[in-house]
N, CA, C, O and the ligand as a Tripos MOL2 file, in Angstrom:
@<TRIPOS>MOLECULE
protein
  297   295    75     0     0
PROTEIN
NO_CHARGES

@<TRIPOS>ATOM
      1 N           0.8390   -1.2130    0.0000 N.3       1 MET1
      2 CA          0.0000    0.0000    0.0000 C.3       1 MET1
      3 C           0.8750    1.2660    0.0000 C.2       1 MET1
      4 O           0.5690    2.2420   -0.6850 O.2       1 MET1
      5 N           1.9430    1.2330    0.7610 N.am      2 GLY2
      6 CA          2.8670    2.3780    0.8300 C.3       2 GLY2
      7 C           3.5080    2.6640   -0.5150 C.2       2 GLY2
      8 O           3.7200    3.8190   -0.8840 O.2       2 GLY2
      9 N           3.8130    1.6000   -1.2440 N.am      3 LYS3
     10 CA          4.4140    1.7340   -2.5670 C.3       3 LYS3
     11 C           3.4390    2.3930   -3.5480 C.2       3 LYS3
     12 O           3.8310    3.2140   -4.3760 O.2       3 LYS3
     13 N           2.1610    2.0140   -3.4360 N.am      4 PHE4
     14 CA          1.1200    2.5620   -4.3120 C.3       4 PHE4
     15 C           0.9990    4.0800   -4.1290 C.2       4 PHE4
     16 O           0.9060    4.8310   -5.1000 O.2       4 PHE4
     17 N           1.0020    4.5130   -2.8590 N.am      5 ILE5
     18 CA          0.9040    5.9440   -2.5560 C.3       5 ILE5
     19 C           2.1350    6.6880   -3.0790 C.2       5 ILE5
     20 O           2.0350    7.8110   -3.5740 O.2       5 ILE5
     21 N           3.2960    6.0390   -2.9570 N.am      6 PHE6
     22 CA          4.5390    6.6480   -3.4500 C.3       6 PHE6
     23 C           4.4680    6.9020   -4.9660 C.2       6 PHE6
     24 O           4.8200    7.9780   -5.4490 O.2       6 PHE6
     25 N           4.0020    5.8760   -5.7000 N.am      7 TYR7
     26 CA          3.8870    6.0250   -7.1600 C.3       7 TYR7
     27 C           2.8080    7.0380   -7.5480 C.2       7 TYR7
     28 O           2.9360    7.7630   -8.5340 O.2       7 TYR7
     29 N           1.7490    7.0660   -6.7500 N.am      8 LEU8
     30 CA          0.6670    8.0260   -6.9990 C.3       8 LEU8
     31 C           1.1800    9.4600   -6.8330 C.2       8 LEU8
     32 O           0.8840   10.3350   -7.6470 O.2       8 LEU8
     33 N           1.9510    9.6840   -5.7680 N.am      9 LEU9
     34 CA          2.5240   11.0140   -5.5310 C.3       9 LEU9
     35 C           3.5440   11.3760   -6.6060 C.2       9 LEU9
     36 O           3.6360   12.5310   -7.0230 O.2       9 LEU9
     37 N           4.3140   10.3730   -7.0520 N.am     10 LEU10
     38 CA          5.3090   10.5850   -8.1060 C.3      10 LEU10
     39 C           4.6220   10.9940   -9.4120 C.2      10 LEU10
     40 O           5.0640   11.9020  -10.1150 O.2      10 LEU10
     41 N           3.5170   10.2860   -9.7130 N.am     11 ALA11
     42 CA          2.7520   10.5910  -10.9270 C.3      11 ALA11
     43 C           2.1570   11.9970  -10.8540 C.2      11 ALA11
     44 O           2.1650   12.7340  -11.8400 O.2      11 ALA11
     45 N           1.6430   12.3620   -9.6840 N.am     12 LEU12
     46 CA          1.0900   13.7010   -9.4940 C.3      12 LEU12
     47 C           2.1730   14.7730   -9.6450 C.2      12 LEU12
     48 O           1.9350   15.8300  -10.2280 O.2      12 LEU12
     49 N           3.3640   14.4880   -9.1130 N.am     13 LEU13
     50 CA          4.4900   15.4220   -9.1850 C.3      13 LEU13
     51 C           4.8830   15.6610  -10.6500 C.2      13 LEU13
     52 O           5.0970   16.8010  -11.0630 O.2      13 LEU13
     53 N           4.9750   14.5830  -11.4230 N.am     14 ILE14
     54 CA          5.3150   14.6870  -12.8540 C.3      14 ILE14
     55 C           4.2210   15.4530  -13.5980 C.2      14 ILE14
     56 O           4.5030   16.2870  -14.4590 O.2      14 ILE14
     57 N           2.9730   15.1540  -13.2490 N.am     15 TYR15
     58 CA          1.8380   15.8270  -13.8740 C.3      15 TYR15
     59 C           1.9010   17.3370  -13.6420 C.2      15 TYR15
     60 O           1.6950   18.1270  -14.5630 O.2      15 TYR15
     61 N           2.1880   17.7270  -12.3950 N.am     16 TRP16
     62 CA          2.2720   19.1520  -12.0540 C.3      16 TRP16
     63 C           3.4280   19.8380  -12.7870 C.2      16 TRP16
     64 O           3.3010   20.9680  -13.2590 O.2      16 TRP16
     65 N           4.5610   19.1260  -12.8710 N.am     17 LEU17
     66 CA          5.7330   19.6900  -13.5490 C.3      17 LEU17
     67 C           5.4440   19.9330  -15.0310 C.2      17 LEU17
     68 O           5.7690   20.9920  -15.5690 O.2      17 LEU17
     69 N           4.8300   18.9410  -15.6850 N.am     18 VAL18
     70 CA          4.5050   19.0520  -17.1170 C.3      18 VAL18
     71 C           3.4670   20.1450  -17.3400 C.2      18 VAL18
     72 O           3.5930   20.9670  -18.2480 O.2      18 VAL18
     73 N           2.4390   20.1390  -16.4940 N.am     19 LYS19
     74 CA          1.3630   21.1210  -16.5950 C.3      19 LYS19
     75 C           1.8980   22.5420  -16.3780 C.2      19 LYS19
     76 O           1.5290   23.4730  -17.0950 O.2      19 LYS19
     77 N           2.7650   22.6910  -15.3850 N.am     20 GLY20
     78 CA          3.3550   23.9890  -15.0880 C.3      20 GLY20
     79 C           4.1920   24.5110  -16.2360 C.2      20 GLY20
     80 O           4.1890   25.7080  -16.5250 O.2      20 GLY20
     81 N           4.9100   23.6120  -16.8910 N.am     21 ARG21
     82 CA          5.7530   24.0090  -18.0100 C.3      21 ARG21
     83 C           4.9100   24.4750  -19.2020 C.2      21 ARG21
     84 O           5.2380   25.4540  -19.8730 O.2      21 ARG21
     85 N           3.8110   23.7430  -19.4450 N.am     22 TYR22
     86 CA          2.9400   24.1050  -20.5760 C.3      22 TYR22
     87 C           2.2400   25.4400  -20.3440 C.2      22 TYR22
     88 O           2.1520   26.2630  -21.2560 O.2      22 TYR22
     89 N           1.7410   25.6580  -19.1240 N.am     23 SER23
     90 CA          1.0360   26.9020  -18.8350 C.3      23 SER23
     91 C           1.9950   28.0890  -18.8420 C.2      23 SER23
     92 O           1.5930   29.2030  -19.1750 O.2      23 SER23
     93 N           3.2550   27.8640  -18.4810 N.am     24 ALA24
     94 CA          4.2510   28.9300  -18.5230 C.3      24 ALA24
     95 C           4.5350   29.3180  -19.9700 C.2      24 ALA24
     96 O           4.7630   30.4890  -20.2720 O.2      24 ALA24
     97 N           4.5210   28.3320  -20.8590 N.am     25 LYS25
     98 CA          4.7530   28.5890  -22.2790 C.3      25 LYS25
     99 C           3.5970   29.3910  -22.8730 C.2      25 LYS25
    100 O           3.8050   30.3100  -23.6660 O.2      25 LYS25
    101 N           2.3780   29.0300  -22.4780 N.am     26 GLU26
    102 CA          1.1990   29.7180  -23.0030 C.3      26 GLU26
    103 C           1.0940   31.1490  -22.4870 C.2      26 GLU26
    104 O           0.5510   32.0250  -23.1610 O.2      26 GLU26
    105 N           1.6280   31.3810  -21.2670 N.am     27 ALA27
    106 CA          1.5180   32.6970  -20.6510 C.3      27 ALA27
    107 C           2.4040   33.7330  -21.3400 C.2      27 ALA27
    108 O           2.1140   34.9280  -21.2900 O.2      27 ALA27
    109 N           3.4850   33.2790  -21.9870 N.am     28 ALA28
    110 CA          4.4020   34.2170  -22.6310 C.3      28 ALA28
    111 C           3.8140   34.7250  -23.9480 C.2      28 ALA28
    112 O           3.5680   33.9260  -24.8520 O.2      28 ALA28
    113 N           3.5840   36.0320  -24.0780 N.am     29 PRO29
    114 CA          3.0240   36.5640  -25.3230 C.3      29 PRO29
    115 C           4.1230   37.0850  -26.2650 C.2      29 PRO29
    116 O           4.6910   38.1490  -26.0200 O.2      29 PRO29
    117 N           4.4190   36.3450  -27.3310 N.am     30 PRO30
    118 CA          5.4680   36.7940  -28.2500 C.3      30 PRO30
    119 C           4.9530   37.7430  -29.3370 C.2      30 PRO30
    120 O           5.7410   38.3000  -30.1020 O.2      30 PRO30
    121 N           3.6300   37.9240  -29.4020 N.am     31 LYS31
    122 CA          3.0090   38.7050  -30.4710 C.3      31 LYS31
    123 C           3.3070   40.2050  -30.3420 C.2      31 LYS31
    124 O           3.6580   40.8570  -31.3250 O.2      31 LYS31
    125 N           3.1660   40.7420  -29.1380 N.am     32 GLU32
    126 CA          3.3180   42.1740  -28.9080 C.3      32 GLU32
    127 C           4.6970   42.6830  -29.3330 C.2      32 GLU32
    128 O           4.8190   43.7220  -29.9820 O.2      32 GLU32
    129 N           5.7280   41.9270  -28.9530 N.am     33 ALA33
    130 CA          7.0950   42.3690  -29.2010 C.3      33 ALA33
    131 C           7.4460   42.3430  -30.6840 C.2      33 ALA33
    132 O           8.2690   43.1370  -31.1400 O.2      33 ALA33
    133 N           6.8330   41.4410  -31.4350 N.am     34 SER34
    134 CA          7.2010   41.2830  -32.8400 C.3      34 SER34
    135 C           6.4180   42.2210  -33.7620 C.2      34 SER34
    136 O           6.7290   42.3260  -34.9480 O.2      34 SER34
    137 N           5.4030   42.9040  -33.2200 N.am     35 GLU35
    138 CA          4.6030   43.7850  -34.0600 C.3      35 GLU35
    139 C           5.3910   45.0370  -34.4580 C.2      35 GLU35
    140 O           6.1060   45.6140  -33.6390 O.2      35 GLU35
    141 N           5.2550   45.4450  -35.7090 N.am     36 ASP36
    142 CA          5.9570   46.6200  -36.2100 C.3      36 ASP36
    143 C           5.4340   47.8910  -35.5430 C.2      36 ASP36
    144 O           4.2300   48.0600  -35.3540 O.2      36 ASP36
    145 N           6.3530   48.7700  -35.1950 N.am     37 MET37
    146 CA          5.9790   50.0550  -34.6250 C.3      37 MET37
    147 C           6.2070   51.1290  -35.6840 C.2      37 MET37
    148 O           7.2140   51.1230  -36.3920 O.2      37 MET37
    149 N           5.2510   52.0490  -35.7770 N.am     38 VAL38
    150 CA          5.3820   53.1510  -36.7260 C.3      38 VAL38
    151 C           5.2550   54.4650  -35.9650 C.2      38 VAL38
    152 O           4.7450   54.4880  -34.8450 O.2      38 VAL38
    153 N           5.7160   55.5610  -36.5670 N.am     39 ARG39
    154 CA          5.6850   56.8560  -35.9060 C.3      39 ARG39
    155 C           4.6540   57.7610  -36.5650 C.2      39 ARG39
    156 O           4.5810   57.8500  -37.7900 O.2      39 ARG39
    157 N           3.8710   58.4200  -35.7480 N.am     40 CYS40
    158 CA          2.8980   59.3740  -36.2560 C.3      40 CYS40
    159 C           3.6490   60.5350  -36.9140 C.2      40 CYS40
    160 O           4.5360   61.1290  -36.3020 O.2      40 CYS40
    161 N           3.2940   60.8540  -38.1580 N.am     41 ALA41
    162 CA          3.9810   61.9110  -38.9050 C.3      41 ALA41
    163 C           3.6440   63.3000  -38.3620 C.2      41 ALA41
    164 O           4.2920   64.2780  -38.7340 O.2      41 ALA41
    165 N           2.6550   63.3970  -37.5010 N.am     42 TYR42
    166 CA          2.2300   64.6920  -36.9600 C.3      42 TYR42
    167 C           2.8170   64.9580  -35.5710 C.2      42 TYR42
    168 O           3.4580   65.9840  -35.3450 O.2      42 TYR42
    169 N           2.5890   64.0200  -34.6410 N.am     43 CYS43
    170 CA          3.0390   64.2510  -33.2590 C.3      43 CYS43
    171 C           4.2310   63.3850  -32.8590 C.2      43 CYS43
    172 O           4.7060   63.4750  -31.7270 O.2      43 CYS43
    173 N           4.7210   62.5480  -33.7760 N.am     44 ASN44
    174 CA          5.9390   61.7520  -33.5900 C.3      44 ASN44
    175 C           5.8710   60.6890  -32.4890 C.2      44 ASN44
    176 O           6.9140   60.2070  -32.0450 O.2      44 ASN44
    177 N           4.6760   60.3150  -32.0400 N.am     45 ILE45
    178 CA          4.5990   59.2150  -31.0730 C.3      45 ILE45
    179 C           4.6290   57.8860  -31.8240 C.2      45 ILE45
    180 O           4.2120   57.7920  -32.9780 O.2      45 ILE45
    181 N           5.1310   56.8650  -31.1380 N.am     46 TYR46
    182 CA          5.1810   55.5320  -31.7300 C.3      46 TYR46
    183 C           3.9410   54.7380  -31.3470 C.2      46 TYR46
    184 O           3.4730   54.8120  -30.2110 O.2      46 TYR46
    185 N           3.4070   53.9720  -32.3070 N.am     47 LEU47
    186 CA          2.2430   53.1210  -32.0490 C.3      47 LEU47
    187 C           2.3130   51.8880  -32.9390 C.2      47 LEU47
    188 O           3.0010   51.9090  -33.9590 O.2      47 LEU47
    189 N           1.6080   50.8040  -32.5720 N.am     48 PRO48
    190 CA          1.6050   49.6000  -33.4050 C.3      48 PRO48
    191 C           1.0330   49.8900  -34.7840 C.2      48 PRO48
    192 O           0.0730   50.6460  -34.9330 O.2      48 PRO48
    193 N           1.6470   49.2680  -35.7900 N.am     49 LYS49
    194 CA          1.2320   49.5170  -37.1790 C.3      49 LYS49
    195 C          -0.2450   49.1870  -37.3930 C.2      49 LYS49
    196 O          -0.9220   49.8300  -38.1950 O.2      49 LYS49
    197 N          -0.7410   48.1750  -36.6680 N.am     50 GLY50
    198 CA         -2.1400   47.7640  -36.8060 C.3      50 GLY50
    199 C          -3.1330   48.8220  -36.3520 C.2      50 GLY50
    200 O          -4.2770   48.8360  -36.8080 O.2      50 GLY50
    201 N          -2.6980   49.7290  -35.4380 N.am     51 GLU51
    202 CA         -3.5740   50.7720  -34.9200 C.3      51 GLU51
    203 C          -3.3880   52.0890  -35.6600 C.2      51 GLU51
    204 O          -4.1630   53.0260  -35.4660 O.2      51 GLU51
    205 N          -2.3680   52.1660  -36.5050 N.am     52 ALA52
    206 CA         -2.0530   53.4230  -37.1860 C.3      52 ALA52
    207 C          -2.9070   53.6020  -38.4370 C.2      52 ALA52
    208 O          -3.4020   52.6370  -39.0190 O.2      52 ALA52
    209 N          -3.0650   54.8660  -38.8340 N.am     53 ILE53
    210 CA         -3.7660   55.2000  -40.0780 C.3      53 ILE53
    211 C          -2.6910   55.5020  -41.1170 C.2      53 ILE53
    212 O          -1.8940   56.4220  -40.9360 O.2      53 ILE53
    213 N          -2.6650   54.7430  -42.1880 N.am     54 GLY54
    214 CA         -1.6330   54.8890  -43.2060 C.3      54 GLY54
    215 C          -2.0750   55.8160  -44.3280 C.2      54 GLY54
    216 O          -3.2290   55.7980  -44.7590 O.2      54 GLY54
    217 N          -1.1180   56.6350  -44.7950 N.am     55 HIS55
    218 CA         -1.3920   57.5160  -45.9420 C.3      55 HIS55
    219 C          -0.0910   57.6430  -46.7250 C.2      55 HIS55
    220 O           0.8900   58.1930  -46.2230 O.2      55 HIS55
    221 N          -0.0830   57.1310  -47.9630 N.am     56 CYS56
    222 CA          1.1330   57.0220  -48.7690 C.3      56 CYS56
    223 C           2.1630   56.2360  -47.9550 C.2      56 CYS56
    224 O           1.9000   55.0870  -47.5980 O.2      56 CYS56
    225 N           3.3240   56.8180  -47.6500 N.am     57 ASP57
    226 CA          4.3180   56.1130  -46.8430 C.3      57 ASP57
    227 C           4.3580   56.6530  -45.4160 C.2      57 ASP57
    228 O           5.2950   56.3670  -44.6710 O.2      57 ASP57
    229 N           3.3430   57.4360  -45.0310 N.am     58 LYS58
    230 CA          3.3050   58.0170  -43.6920 C.3      58 LYS58
    231 C           2.2210   57.3560  -42.8440 C.2      58 LYS58
    232 O           1.2700   56.7740  -43.3650 O.2      58 LYS58
    233 N           2.3890   57.4600  -41.5310 N.am     59 PHE59
    234 CA          1.4130   56.8910  -40.6030 C.3      59 PHE59
    235 C           0.9920   57.9420  -39.5820 C.2      59 PHE59
    236 O           1.7400   58.8620  -39.2510 O.2      59 PHE59
    237 N          -0.2380   57.7680  -39.0940 N.am     60 PHE60
    238 CA         -0.7770   58.7080  -38.1160 C.3      60 PHE60
    239 C          -1.4270   57.9530  -36.9620 C.2      60 PHE60
    240 O          -1.9340   56.8460  -37.1440 O.2      60 PHE60
    241 N          -1.4100   58.5680  -35.7520 N.am     61 CYS61
    242 CA         -1.9300   57.8990  -34.5600 C.3      61 CYS61
    243 C          -3.4540   57.9780  -34.5020 C.2      61 CYS61
    244 O          -4.0820   57.1260  -33.8730 O.2      61 CYS61
    245 N          -4.0560   58.9650  -35.1340 N.am     62 CYS62
    246 CA         -5.5060   59.1440  -35.1140 C.3      62 CYS62
    247 C          -5.9590   59.8810  -36.3660 C.2      62 CYS62
    248 O          -5.1410   60.4430  -37.0940 O.2      62 CYS62
    249 N          -7.2430   59.8780  -36.6100 N.am     63 ARG63
    250 CA         -7.7980   60.5180  -37.8090 C.3      63 ARG63
    251 C          -7.5840   62.0400  -37.7770 C.2      63 ARG63
    252 O          -7.4050   62.6750  -38.8170 O.2      63 ARG63
    253 N          -7.6050   62.6010  -36.5840 N.am     64 GLU64
    254 CA         -7.4250   64.0460  -36.4150 C.3      64 GLU64
    255 C          -6.0390   64.4780  -36.9200 C.2      64 GLU64
    256 O          -5.9160   65.4690  -37.6400 O.2      64 GLU64
    257 N          -5.0040   63.7260  -36.5370 N.am     65 HIS65
    258 CA         -3.6460   64.0680  -36.9730 C.3      65 HIS65
    259 C          -3.4680   63.8090  -38.4660 C.2      65 HIS65
    260 O          -2.7590   64.5470  -39.1510 O.2      65 HIS65
    261 N          -4.1060   62.7740  -38.9570 N.am     66 TYR66
    262 CA         -4.0830   62.4870  -40.3980 C.3      66 TYR66
    263 C          -4.6730   63.6720  -41.1680 C.2      66 TYR66
    264 O          -4.1040   64.1240  -42.1610 O.2      66 TYR66
    265 N          -5.8170   64.1650  -40.6990 N.am     67 ARG67
    266 CA         -6.5150   65.2760  -41.3470 C.3      67 ARG67
    267 C          -5.6700   66.5610  -41.2810 C.2      67 ARG67
    268 O          -5.5190   67.2590  -42.2830 O.2      67 ARG67
    269 N          -5.1240   66.8640  -40.0980 N.am     68 LEU68
    270 CA         -4.3360   68.0730  -39.9000 C.3      68 LEU68
    271 C          -3.0890   68.0750  -40.7870 C.2      68 LEU68
    272 O          -2.7310   69.0920  -41.3810 O.2      68 LEU68
    273 N          -2.4390   66.9100  -40.8590 N.am     69 ARG69
    274 CA         -1.2070   66.8080  -41.6430 C.3      69 ARG69
    275 C          -1.4930   66.9130  -43.1490 C.2      69 ARG69
    276 O          -0.7770   67.6050  -43.8740 O.2      69 ARG69
    277 N          -2.5270   66.2350  -43.6040 N.am     70 VAL70
    278 CA         -2.8710   66.2540  -45.0280 C.3      70 VAL70
    279 C          -3.3080   67.6500  -45.4500 C.2      70 VAL70
    280 O          -2.9380   68.1080  -46.5310 O.2      70 VAL70
    281 N          -4.0870   68.3350  -44.6180 N.am     71 ASN71
    282 CA         -4.5480   69.6950  -44.9090 C.3      71 ASN71
    283 C          -3.3770   70.6780  -44.9260 C.2      71 ASN71
    284 O          -3.3500   71.5950  -45.7460 O.2      71 ASN71
    285 N          -2.4020   70.4910  -44.0180 N.am     72 ALA72
    286 CA         -1.2620   71.4010  -43.9000 C.3      72 ALA72
    287 C          -0.3300   71.2670  -45.1040 C.2      72 ALA72
    288 O           0.2460   72.2570  -45.5550 O.2      72 ALA72
    289 N          -0.1810   70.0610  -45.6210 N.am     73 SER73
    290 CA          0.7700   69.8240  -46.7050 C.3      73 SER73
    291 C           0.1930   70.1330  -48.0780 C.2      73 SER73
    292 O           0.9360   70.2350  -49.0550 O.2      73 SER73
    293 N          -1.1210   70.2820  -48.1610 N.am     74 SER74
    294 CA         -1.7340   70.4960  -49.4710 C.3      74 SER74
    295 C          -2.0320   71.9920  -49.7170 C.2      74 SER74
    296 O          -2.5500   72.3520  -50.7740 O.2      74 SER74
    297 ZN         -0.3930   61.8690  -33.7980 Zn       75 ZN75
@<TRIPOS>BOND
     1     1     2 1
     2     2     3 1
     3     3     4 2
     4     3     5 am
     5     5     6 1
     6     6     7 1
     7     7     8 2
     8     7     9 am
     9     9    10 1
    10    10    11 1
    11    11    12 2
    12    11    13 am
    13    13    14 1
    14    14    15 1
    15    15    16 2
    16    15    17 am
    17    17    18 1
    18    18    19 1
    19    19    20 2
    20    19    21 am
    21    21    22 1
    22    22    23 1
    23    23    24 2
    24    23    25 am
    25    25    26 1
    26    26    27 1
    27    27    28 2
    28    27    29 am
    29    29    30 1
    30    30    31 1
    31    31    32 2
    32    31    33 am
    33    33    34 1
    34    34    35 1
    35    35    36 2
    36    35    37 am
    37    37    38 1
    38    38    39 1
    39    39    40 2
    40    39    41 am
    41    41    42 1
    42    42    43 1
    43    43    44 2
    44    43    45 am
    45    45    46 1
    46    46    47 1
    47    47    48 2
    48    47    49 am
    49    49    50 1
    50    50    51 1
    51    51    52 2
    52    51    53 am
    53    53    54 1
    54    54    55 1
    55    55    56 2
    56    55    57 am
    57    57    58 1
    58    58    59 1
    59    59    60 2
    60    59    61 am
    61    61    62 1
    62    62    63 1
    63    63    64 2
    64    63    65 am
    65    65    66 1
    66    66    67 1
    67    67    68 2
    68    67    69 am
    69    69    70 1
    70    70    71 1
    71    71    72 2
    72    71    73 am
    73    73    74 1
    74    74    75 1
    75    75    76 2
    76    75    77 am
    77    77    78 1
    78    78    79 1
    79    79    80 2
    80    79    81 am
    81    81    82 1
    82    82    83 1
    83    83    84 2
    84    83    85 am
    85    85    86 1
    86    86    87 1
    87    87    88 2
    88    87    89 am
    89    89    90 1
    90    90    91 1
    91    91    92 2
    92    91    93 am
    93    93    94 1
    94    94    95 1
    95    95    96 2
    96    95    97 am
    97    97    98 1
    98    98    99 1
    99    99   100 2
   100    99   101 am
   101   101   102 1
   102   102   103 1
   103   103   104 2
   104   103   105 am
   105   105   106 1
   106   106   107 1
   107   107   108 2
   108   107   109 am
   109   109   110 1
   110   110   111 1
   111   111   112 2
   112   111   113 am
   113   113   114 1
   114   114   115 1
   115   115   116 2
   116   115   117 am
   117   117   118 1
   118   118   119 1
   119   119   120 2
   120   119   121 am
   121   121   122 1
   122   122   123 1
   123   123   124 2
   124   123   125 am
   125   125   126 1
   126   126   127 1
   127   127   128 2
   128   127   129 am
   129   129   130 1
   130   130   131 1
   131   131   132 2
   132   131   133 am
   133   133   134 1
   134   134   135 1
   135   135   136 2
   136   135   137 am
   137   137   138 1
   138   138   139 1
   139   139   140 2
   140   139   141 am
   141   141   142 1
   142   142   143 1
   143   143   144 2
   144   143   145 am
   145   145   146 1
   146   146   147 1
   147   147   148 2
   148   147   149 am
   149   149   150 1
   150   150   151 1
   151   151   152 2
   152   151   153 am
   153   153   154 1
   154   154   155 1
   155   155   156 2
   156   155   157 am
   157   157   158 1
   158   158   159 1
   159   159   160 2
   160   159   161 am
   161   161   162 1
   162   162   163 1
   163   163   164 2
   164   163   165 am
   165   165   166 1
   166   166   167 1
   167   167   168 2
   168   167   169 am
   169   169   170 1
   170   170   171 1
   171   171   172 2
   172   171   173 am
   173   173   174 1
   174   174   175 1
   175   175   176 2
   176   175   177 am
   177   177   178 1
   178   178   179 1
   179   179   180 2
   180   179   181 am
   181   181   182 1
   182   182   183 1
   183   183   184 2
   184   183   185 am
   185   185   186 1
   186   186   187 1
   187   187   188 2
   188   187   189 am
   189   189   190 1
   190   190   191 1
   191   191   192 2
   192   191   193 am
   193   193   194 1
   194   194   195 1
   195   195   196 2
   196   195   197 am
   197   197   198 1
   198   198   199 1
   199   199   200 2
   200   199   201 am
   201   201   202 1
   202   202   203 1
   203   203   204 2
   204   203   205 am
   205   205   206 1
   206   206   207 1
   207   207   208 2
   208   207   209 am
   209   209   210 1
   210   210   211 1
   211   211   212 2
   212   211   213 am
   213   213   214 1
   214   214   215 1
   215   215   216 2
   216   215   217 am
   217   217   218 1
   218   218   219 1
   219   219   220 2
   220   219   221 am
   221   221   222 1
   222   222   223 1
   223   223   224 2
   224   223   225 am
   225   225   226 1
   226   226   227 1
   227   227   228 2
   228   227   229 am
   229   229   230 1
   230   230   231 1
   231   231   232 2
   232   231   233 am
   233   233   234 1
   234   234   235 1
   235   235   236 2
   236   235   237 am
   237   237   238 1
   238   238   239 1
   239   239   240 2
   240   239   241 am
   241   241   242 1
   242   242   243 1
   243   243   244 2
   244   243   245 am
   245   245   246 1
   246   246   247 1
   247   247   248 2
   248   247   249 am
   249   249   250 1
   250   250   251 1
   251   251   252 2
   252   251   253 am
   253   253   254 1
   254   254   255 1
   255   255   256 2
   256   255   257 am
   257   257   258 1
   258   258   259 1
   259   259   260 2
   260   259   261 am
   261   261   262 1
   262   262   263 1
   263   263   264 2
   264   263   265 am
   265   265   266 1
   266   266   267 1
   267   267   268 2
   268   267   269 am
   269   269   270 1
   270   270   271 1
   271   271   272 2
   272   271   273 am
   273   273   274 1
   274   274   275 1
   275   275   276 2
   276   275   277 am
   277   277   278 1
   278   278   279 1
   279   279   280 2
   280   279   281 am
   281   281   282 1
   282   282   283 1
   283   283   284 2
   284   283   285 am
   285   285   286 1
   286   286   287 1
   287   287   288 2
   288   287   289 am
   289   289   290 1
   290   290   291 1
   291   291   292 2
   292   291   293 am
   293   293   294 1
   294   294   295 1
   295   295   296 2
@<TRIPOS>SUBSTRUCTURE
     1 MET1         2 RESIDUE 1 A MET
     2 GLY2         6 RESIDUE 1 A GLY
     3 LYS3        10 RESIDUE 1 A LYS
     4 PHE4        14 RESIDUE 1 A PHE
     5 ILE5        18 RESIDUE 1 A ILE
     6 PHE6        22 RESIDUE 1 A PHE
     7 TYR7        26 RESIDUE 1 A TYR
     8 LEU8        30 RESIDUE 1 A LEU
     9 LEU9        34 RESIDUE 1 A LEU
    10 LEU10       38 RESIDUE 1 A LEU
    11 ALA11       42 RESIDUE 1 A ALA
    12 LEU12       46 RESIDUE 1 A LEU
    13 LEU13       50 RESIDUE 1 A LEU
    14 ILE14       54 RESIDUE 1 A ILE
    15 TYR15       58 RESIDUE 1 A TYR
    16 TRP16       62 RESIDUE 1 A TRP
    17 LEU17       66 RESIDUE 1 A LEU
    18 VAL18       70 RESIDUE 1 A VAL
    19 LYS19       74 RESIDUE 1 A LYS
    20 GLY20       78 RESIDUE 1 A GLY
    21 ARG21       82 RESIDUE 1 A ARG
    22 TYR22       86 RESIDUE 1 A TYR
    23 SER23       90 RESIDUE 1 A SER
    24 ALA24       94 RESIDUE 1 A ALA
    25 LYS25       98 RESIDUE 1 A LYS
    26 GLU26      102 RESIDUE 1 A GLU
    27 ALA27      106 RESIDUE 1 A ALA
    28 ALA28      110 RESIDUE 1 A ALA
    29 PRO29      114 RESIDUE 1 A PRO
    30 PRO30      118 RESIDUE 1 A PRO
    31 LYS31      122 RESIDUE 1 A LYS
    32 GLU32      126 RESIDUE 1 A GLU
    33 ALA33      130 RESIDUE 1 A ALA
    34 SER34      134 RESIDUE 1 A SER
    35 GLU35      138 RESIDUE 1 A GLU
    36 ASP36      142 RESIDUE 1 A ASP
    37 MET37      146 RESIDUE 1 A MET
    38 VAL38      150 RESIDUE 1 A VAL
    39 ARG39      154 RESIDUE 1 A ARG
    40 CYS40      158 RESIDUE 1 A CYS
    41 ALA41      162 RESIDUE 1 A ALA
    42 TYR42      166 RESIDUE 1 A TYR
    43 CYS43      170 RESIDUE 1 A CYS
    44 ASN44      174 RESIDUE 1 A ASN
    45 ILE45      178 RESIDUE 1 A ILE
    46 TYR46      182 RESIDUE 1 A TYR
    47 LEU47      186 RESIDUE 1 A LEU
    48 PRO48      190 RESIDUE 1 A PRO
    49 LYS49      194 RESIDUE 1 A LYS
    50 GLY50      198 RESIDUE 1 A GLY
    51 GLU51      202 RESIDUE 1 A GLU
    52 ALA52      206 RESIDUE 1 A ALA
    53 ILE53      210 RESIDUE 1 A ILE
    54 GLY54      214 RESIDUE 1 A GLY
    55 HIS55      218 RESIDUE 1 A HIS
    56 CYS56      222 RESIDUE 1 A CYS
    57 ASP57      226 RESIDUE 1 A ASP
    58 LYS58      230 RESIDUE 1 A LYS
    59 PHE59      234 RESIDUE 1 A PHE
    60 PHE60      238 RESIDUE 1 A PHE
    61 CYS61      242 RESIDUE 1 A CYS
    62 CYS62      246 RESIDUE 1 A CYS
    63 ARG63      250 RESIDUE 1 A ARG
    64 GLU64      254 RESIDUE 1 A GLU
    65 HIS65      258 RESIDUE 1 A HIS
    66 TYR66      262 RESIDUE 1 A TYR
    67 ARG67      266 RESIDUE 1 A ARG
    68 LEU68      270 RESIDUE 1 A LEU
    69 ARG69      274 RESIDUE 1 A ARG
    70 VAL70      278 RESIDUE 1 A VAL
    71 ASN71      282 RESIDUE 1 A ASN
    72 ALA72      286 RESIDUE 1 A ALA
    73 SER73      290 RESIDUE 1 A SER
    74 SER74      294 RESIDUE 1 A SER
    75 ZN75       297 GROUP 0 **** ****
């Protein structure tokens, strides 16, 4: 009976170790760091390319800055 409990605890220990390793891997977000950052052509702040408004080869942080910059240059 003592041997059975020992193996049961050993199996649980291995289970926890494997489970802990997998959840630690899932917790790490590699997406944020790899996303391209662009600079707003109006106020020069950096933001993710996915959130930026693109115009020709320039990017803007919001529609207001896009409008102000386009109006100023034309
Ligand atoms: Zn801006």
